[in-house]
C-alpha positions as CSV (number, residue, x, y, z in Angstrom):
1,M,52.5,37.3,48.8
2,K,50.4,34.8,48.0
3,R,50.7,33.3,44.6
4,V,47.5,32.2,42.6
5,S,48.2,29.5,39.4
6,L,45.3,29.9,36.7
7,A,46.5,27.2,34.9
8,P,44.1,24.5,35.9
9,T,41.3,26.3,35.4
10,L,42.6,27.5,31.8
11,M,43.0,23.5,31.1
12,L,39.6,22.6,32.1
13,A,37.9,25.1,29.7
14,P,38.5,23.0,26.6
15,L,37.6,19.7,28.8
16,L,34.2,21.1,29.5
17,A,33.4,22.2,26.4
18,L,33.9,18.8,25.2
19,A,31.6,17.4,28.1
20,M,28.4,19.8,27.4
21,P,26.0,18.2,25.6
22,L,25.4,18.6,21.8
23,S,22.0,20.4,22.6
24,V,23.7,22.7,24.8
25,Q,26.4,23.7,22.3
26,A,24.4,24.0,19.2
27,H,21.6,26.2,20.8
28,D,22.0,28.7,18.8
29,V,21.2,26.8,15.7
30,S,18.3,27.4,13.5
31,S,16.7,24.8,11.4
32,G,13.7,26.7,10.0
33,P,13.5,30.2,8.5
34,V,14.6,33.4,10.3
35,V,12.1,36.2,10.5
36,A,12.3,39.7,11.6
37,A,11.0,40.3,15.2
38,G,7.3,41.2,14.9
39,N,7.1,39.6,11.3
40,T,4.1,36.8,10.5
41,L,4.6,33.4,8.6
42,L,1.9,32.5,5.8
43,T,1.9,29.2,4.1
44,L,-0.5,28.9,1.1
45,S,-1.3,26.0,-1.5
46,A,-2.4,27.3,-5.0
47,E,-2.9,24.7,-7.8
48,G,-2.1,25.7,-11.6
49,R,-3.7,24.4,-15.0
50,S,-3.3,24.3,-18.4
51,T,-5.4,22.5,-21.3
52,R,-3.8,21.5,-24.7
53,T,-5.3,19.2,-27.4
54,P,-3.7,16.1,-27.0
55,D,-1.2,14.3,-29.6
56,L,-1.6,10.9,-28.7
57,A,-3.6,8.4,-27.7
58,V,-2.9,5.2,-25.7
59,F,-4.7,2.1,-25.9
60,S,-4.6,-1.9,-25.8
61,A,-5.7,-4.5,-28.0
62,G,-5.2,-8.1,-27.7
63,V,-6.8,-11.6,-28.5
64,E,-8.4,-14.0,-26.4
65,S,-8.6,-17.9,-27.5
66,S,-9.4,-21.1,-25.9
67,A,-9.3,-24.8,-26.9
68,R,-9.0,-28.0,-25.5
69,N,-6.0,-28.2,-24.7
70,A,-3.3,-25.8,-23.9
71,A,-0.9,-25.9,-27.0
72,D,-4.0,-25.6,-29.4
73,A,-5.4,-22.7,-27.5
74,L,-1.7,-20.7,-27.6
75,A,-1.1,-21.7,-31.6
76,A,-4.6,-20.2,-32.3
77,N,-3.7,-17.2,-30.0
78,S,-0.8,-16.8,-31.3
79,A,-1.7,-17.0,-35.2
80,R,-4.4,-14.1,-34.7
81,M,-2.3,-12.2,-32.8
82,N,0.5,-12.1,-35.2
83,K,-2.1,-10.6,-37.9
84,V,-3.2,-7.8,-35.2
85,I,0.5,-6.7,-34.8
86,A,1.2,-6.9,-38.7
87,A,-2.0,-5.0,-39.0
88,L,-0.6,-2.4,-36.5
89,K,2.5,-2.1,-38.2
90,A,1.1,-1.9,-41.6
91,A,-1.4,1.0,-40.4
92,G,1.8,3.2,-39.4
93,I,2.3,2.1,-35.8
94,A,6.1,2.3,-34.9
95,E,7.6,-1.2,-33.2
96,R,8.7,1.2,-30.5
97,D,4.9,2.1,-29.9
98,I,3.7,-1.6,-29.5
99,Q,4.6,-3.5,-26.0
100,T,3.1,-6.8,-24.7
101,S,1.7,-5.9,-22.0
102,N,0.1,-9.2,-21.1
103,L,0.5,-12.7,-21.9
104,N,-1.7,-15.3,-19.8
105,L,-2.6,-19.1,-20.1
106,S,-5.2,-20.6,-17.8
107,P,-7.1,-23.7,-17.5
108,V,-10.9,-23.8,-17.7
109,Y,-12.8,-25.7,-15.4
110,A,-16.4,-27.1,-15.6
111,P,-18.9,-25.9,-13.0
112,Q,-18.9,-27.8,-9.9
113,V,-22.0,-30.0,-8.9
114,P,-22.4,-30.6,-5.0
115,Q,-22.5,-33.9,-3.6
116,P,-25.9,-35.2,-2.5
117,D,-25.5,-33.4,0.8
118,G,-24.7,-30.0,-0.7
119,S,-21.4,-29.4,0.2
120,Y,-18.5,-29.1,-2.6
121,E,-15.8,-30.4,-0.5
122,N,-14.0,-32.9,-1.9
123,I,-14.5,-32.4,-5.7
124,R,-11.8,-32.0,-7.6
125,P,-12.1,-28.8,-10.1
126,K,-12.2,-30.8,-13.7
127,I,-9.9,-28.7,-16.2
128,V,-12.3,-28.9,-19.7
129,G,-9.8,-26.6,-21.8
130,Y,-7.4,-23.6,-21.6
131,Q,-7.6,-19.9,-22.5
132,V,-4.9,-17.7,-23.7
133,S,-5.1,-14.3,-23.8
134,N,-2.3,-11.6,-25.1
135,T,-2.4,-7.5,-25.1
136,V,-0.3,-5.0,-26.4
137,T,-0.5,-1.3,-25.4
138,V,-0.1,1.0,-28.4
139,R,0.4,4.6,-28.6
140,Q,-1.3,6.0,-31.3
141,R,0.3,9.3,-32.4
142,N,-1.7,9.9,-35.8
143,L,-4.9,10.7,-33.9
144,A,-7.1,11.4,-36.9
145,E,-6.6,7.4,-38.0
146,F,-7.5,6.0,-34.8
147,G,-10.8,5.1,-35.8
148,R,-9.9,3.2,-38.8
149,V,-7.1,1.2,-36.9
150,I,-9.4,0.1,-34.3
151,D,-11.8,-1.0,-37.1
152,T,-8.7,-2.7,-38.9
153,L,-7.7,-4.2,-35.6
154,V,-11.0,-6.1,-35.1
155,S,-11.2,-7.0,-38.8
156,V,-8.1,-9.2,-38.3
157,G,-9.0,-11.0,-35.2
158,A,-8.5,-8.8,-32.5
159,N,-11.8,-9.3,-29.8
160,Q,-10.3,-6.9,-27.0
161,V,-10.1,-3.5,-27.4
162,N,-9.9,-0.9,-24.5
163,G,-9.0,2.8,-24.3
164,P,-7.6,5.2,-25.4
165,G,-6.2,7.6,-22.9
166,F,-5.3,11.1,-24.5
167,E,-1.8,12.4,-23.6
168,M,0.8,14.9,-24.6
169,D,3.8,13.2,-26.1
170,N,5.9,16.1,-24.6
171,P,3.7,17.9,-21.6
172,D,6.7,19.7,-20.3
173,A,5.7,23.1,-21.5
174,A,2.0,22.8,-20.5
175,L,3.2,21.9,-17.2
176,D,5.4,24.8,-17.0
177,E,2.6,26.9,-17.5
178,A,0.3,25.4,-14.9
179,R,3.3,26.2,-12.8
180,T,3.4,29.8,-13.6
181,D,-0.1,29.7,-12.7
182,A,0.0,28.1,-9.5
183,M,2.5,30.9,-8.4
184,K,0.7,33.8,-9.6
185,K,-2.7,32.4,-7.9
186,A,-0.3,31.7,-4.4
187,R,1.4,35.3,-4.8
188,A,-2.2,36.9,-5.3
189,R,-3.6,35.1,-2.3
190,A,-0.7,36.0,-0.3
191,D,-1.3,39.7,-1.2
192,L,-5.0,39.4,-0.2
193,Y,-4.5,37.8,3.0
194,A,-1.4,40.8,4.0
195,R,-4.1,43.5,3.1
196,A,-6.9,41.9,4.7
197,S,-4.5,41.8,7.9
198,G,-3.2,45.3,7.5
199,L,0.3,43.9,6.4
200,K,2.5,43.5,3.4
201,V,4.4,40.6,2.2
202,V,8.1,41.0,1.9
203,R,9.6,37.7,0.6
204,I,9.0,34.2,-0.3
205,L,10.9,32.1,2.5
206,S,10.2,28.6,0.4
207,I,8.7,27.1,-2.4
208,S,7.7,23.1,-2.9
209,E,5.6,21.3,-5.5
210,S,3.3,18.6,-4.5
211,G,3.4,17.1,-8.3
212,G,1.5,17.3,-11.3
213,Y,-0.9,15.2,-13.2
214,M,-3.0,14.8,-16.6
215,P,-6.7,13.6,-16.1
216,Q,-7.1,11.9,-19.1
217,P,-10.9,11.0,-20.8
218,Q,-11.4,7.4,-21.0
219,V,-13.4,5.9,-24.0
220,M,-14.2,2.0,-23.7
221,Y,-14.8,-0.1,-26.7
222,A,-16.5,-3.2,-26.6
223,K,-15.1,-6.8,-27.1
224,A,-15.1,-7.8,-30.7
225,A,-16.9,-4.6,-32.5
226,M,-18.1,-5.1,-35.9
227,A,-15.3,-4.0,-38.3
228,D,-17.1,-3.8,-41.4
229,M,-19.3,-0.6,-40.7
230,A,-19.4,2.0,-43.2
231,A,-17.6,4.7,-41.1
232,P,-14.7,4.4,-39.0
233,T,-15.0,4.0,-35.3
234,P,-15.7,7.8,-34.0
235,V,-13.3,9.1,-31.5
236,A,-13.2,12.3,-29.8
237,P,-10.0,13.4,-28.3
238,G,-11.2,16.5,-26.4
239,E,-8.5,18.2,-24.3
240,V,-6.0,17.3,-21.7
241,S,-5.6,19.3,-18.6
242,M,-2.3,19.4,-16.9
243,N,-2.2,20.4,-13.1
244,A,0.6,21.7,-10.7
245,Q,0.2,22.0,-6.9
246,V,3.0,24.5,-5.0
247,S,3.0,25.2,-1.5
248,V,4.6,28.5,-0.5
249,L,6.1,30.0,2.7
250,F,5.6,33.8,2.9
251,E,6.8,36.4,5.1
252,L,4.6,39.4,6.1
253,A,5.4,42.4,7.8
254,P,3.6,45.4,9.1
């Protein structure tokens, strides 16, 4: 009787497995959602929205000064800016809500006169003075006093006021409301597509959020507005809108 040995074959099996390409070994691993045979995938995007009355106004206020030399320009600007910051604190603005956002010192050049041939080549700019601007960003929490605060700032020397941007100090609840609204819209739309196709929604496979935002109405104030008017500067906060966008993957079945 002829004896046949199976040992070499058994030893080669693990070696062949090691030599097999990874793509072949992992052919049964799925990287996406697994759905039942005959079912359909539906991807929908929806946006939810909620509105609130703002409770915070963010604006900038500052002083722009100029002088023949840099030291005088900076000194004049600092004196007026200290009054602006003091006025903000006196109006009840907390120190944490006042932040320097810009401080700039730059030369002022005389207008260049062209050479007789009309060119500007080889003409060195001449410095005739210096300009300093100092700006703080302010978070105003008492919106009822916002107009009076602006008038007070101008009266003590502020000649640059910009804003405000109206916001919610804590927008979490409003954003959650917008997210809920977005999901309700996505599900209602999925049901609509399913009915129109003779199918039904089986389950949600994935949800992703693409971000929320708060559009803010902007009110721009002219530089050096009059501060001695009878009534305070009128400001209408209106309302702000919180938006949330979601993308949802549904599985549909017959």
